[in-house]
Each structure stands twice: as structure tokens, then as C-alpha cells.
C-alpha positions as CSV (number, residue, x, y, z in Angstrom):
1,M,-1.5,-20.3,7.5
2,S,-1.2,-17.2,5.3
3,V,-1.5,-13.6,6.1
4,N,-2.1,-10.5,4.0
5,V,1.2,-9.0,2.9
6,N,-0.1,-5.6,4.1
7,R,-1.4,-6.7,7.5
8,S,-3.3,-3.4,8.0
9,V,-5.7,-4.6,5.3
10,L,-8.2,-6.9,6.9
11,D,-9.9,-8.2,3.7
12,Q,-9.8,-12.0,3.7
13,F,-9.9,-11.9,-0.1
14,Y,-6.9,-9.6,-0.4
15,R,-4.8,-10.4,-3.4
16,Y,-1.4,-10.5,-1.9
17,K,-0.8,-13.2,0.6
18,M,2.3,-14.6,2.2
19,P,3.0,-17.4,4.8
20,R,3.5,-16.3,8.4
21,L,7.1,-16.1,9.4
22,I,8.5,-19.2,11.3
23,A,11.6,-18.6,13.4
24,K,13.4,-21.2,15.4
25,V,16.0,-20.4,18.0
26,E,19.1,-22.7,18.0
27,G,22.0,-23.0,20.4
28,K,22.6,-21.4,23.7
29,G,24.9,-19.0,25.4
30,N,27.2,-17.0,23.1
31,G,26.3,-19.1,20.0
32,I,22.6,-18.5,20.1
33,K,21.0,-17.8,16.7
34,T,17.6,-17.5,15.1
35,V,16.9,-19.5,11.9
36,V,14.1,-18.2,9.7
37,V,12.7,-21.5,8.5
38,N,10.4,-20.4,5.7
39,M,12.3,-17.3,4.4
40,V,12.4,-18.7,0.9
41,D,8.5,-18.9,0.8
42,V,8.1,-15.5,2.4
43,A,10.5,-13.9,-0.1
44,K,8.9,-15.7,-3.0
45,A,5.5,-14.2,-2.0
46,L,7.2,-10.7,-1.9
47,N,9.0,-11.3,-5.2
48,R,12.3,-10.5,-3.6
49,P,15.5,-12.6,-3.0
50,P,15.4,-14.2,0.5
51,T,18.7,-12.4,1.4
52,Y,17.0,-9.0,1.2
53,P,14.6,-9.4,4.2
54,T,17.2,-11.4,6.2
55,K,19.8,-8.6,5.7
56,F,17.1,-6.1,6.7
57,F,16.5,-8.0,10.0
58,G,20.3,-7.8,10.6
59,C,20.4,-4.1,10.0
60,E,17.4,-3.3,12.1
61,L,18.5,-5.5,15.0
62,G,22.2,-4.7,14.8
63,A,23.0,-8.4,14.4
64,Q,25.1,-10.4,12.0
65,T,23.3,-12.5,9.4
66,Q,24.3,-15.6,7.5
67,F,22.9,-17.2,4.3
68,D,23.2,-20.7,3.2
69,A,21.1,-20.7,0.0
70,K,21.9,-24.4,-0.8
71,N,20.3,-25.6,2.4
72,D,17.7,-22.8,2.6
73,R,19.1,-21.6,5.9
74,F,18.8,-17.9,6.7
75,I,20.2,-17.0,10.1
76,V,20.1,-13.9,12.3
77,N,22.5,-14.0,15.3
78,G,20.8,-13.7,18.7
79,S,17.5,-14.9,20.1
80,H,14.5,-13.2,18.3
81,E,10.8,-14.1,18.5
82,A,8.8,-14.8,15.4
83,N,6.3,-12.0,16.2
84,K,9.1,-9.4,16.5
85,L,10.5,-10.5,13.2
86,Q,7.0,-10.5,11.6
87,D,6.6,-6.9,12.7
88,M,10.0,-6.0,11.3
89,L,9.0,-7.7,8.0
90,D,6.0,-5.4,7.9
91,G,8.5,-2.5,8.1
92,F,10.5,-4.0,5.2
93,I,7.2,-4.4,3.2
94,R,6.3,-0.7,3.8
95,K,9.7,0.5,2.8
96,F,10.7,-1.7,-0.1
97,W,7.7,-3.6,-1.4
98,V,4.6,-1.4,-1.3
99,E,6.3,1.6,-2.9
100,D,7.8,-0.6,-5.7
101,S,4.5,-2.3,-6.5
102,L,2.5,0.9,-7.0
């Protein structure tokens, strides 16, 4: 299911679409981490490298991030819900995508 890149726009025929962020929590205890499963697809829709939004999540959350581009694994340490990350992605879009595309 895709959403508008600028989620404040409710037009169903909005030109810029992206897939909804899918996050999966792995591990338990001290080694818990969140894997953003479809970061490559989301970044492709934003025309940015997938490391940019992942690193943004790390900076906003104060968490370490790891990238494994060969296996398309983009990891943020800690347990984070997909909705929370989607809201942070909206902040990334407002700061670094909307201004660039004008």
C-alpha cells in the first residue's frame, strides 16, 4: 500500500507516492534492534540513498545505525514502532526532500 510522500496532502491522485514503512523488531534484551525492511523502496521513491533516512532515524532517536547494502538491511538499534518511524520519515521529507524538489 502506498501513501503520499507529503502525508498532509489528501489527494488520492497526488503525483509523489511511496510505500508505507515496514519495520521489524529483532532480538531481545540488550541486543534488540529494528530492521527497516523496505528502506530501499522508500528511498527510491524519495530519490535519495537509503542510508540518508536511516541515518536520520539514528540522529533523531539517539541510536546507532547499521547498513548492509548487499543484503538490503538497514538497522536502527533499539525497539521502534513503524508508525513512529513513519512520522520521523515525514520530518525527514519536510527538511530534506520538499525543499530540494521545489
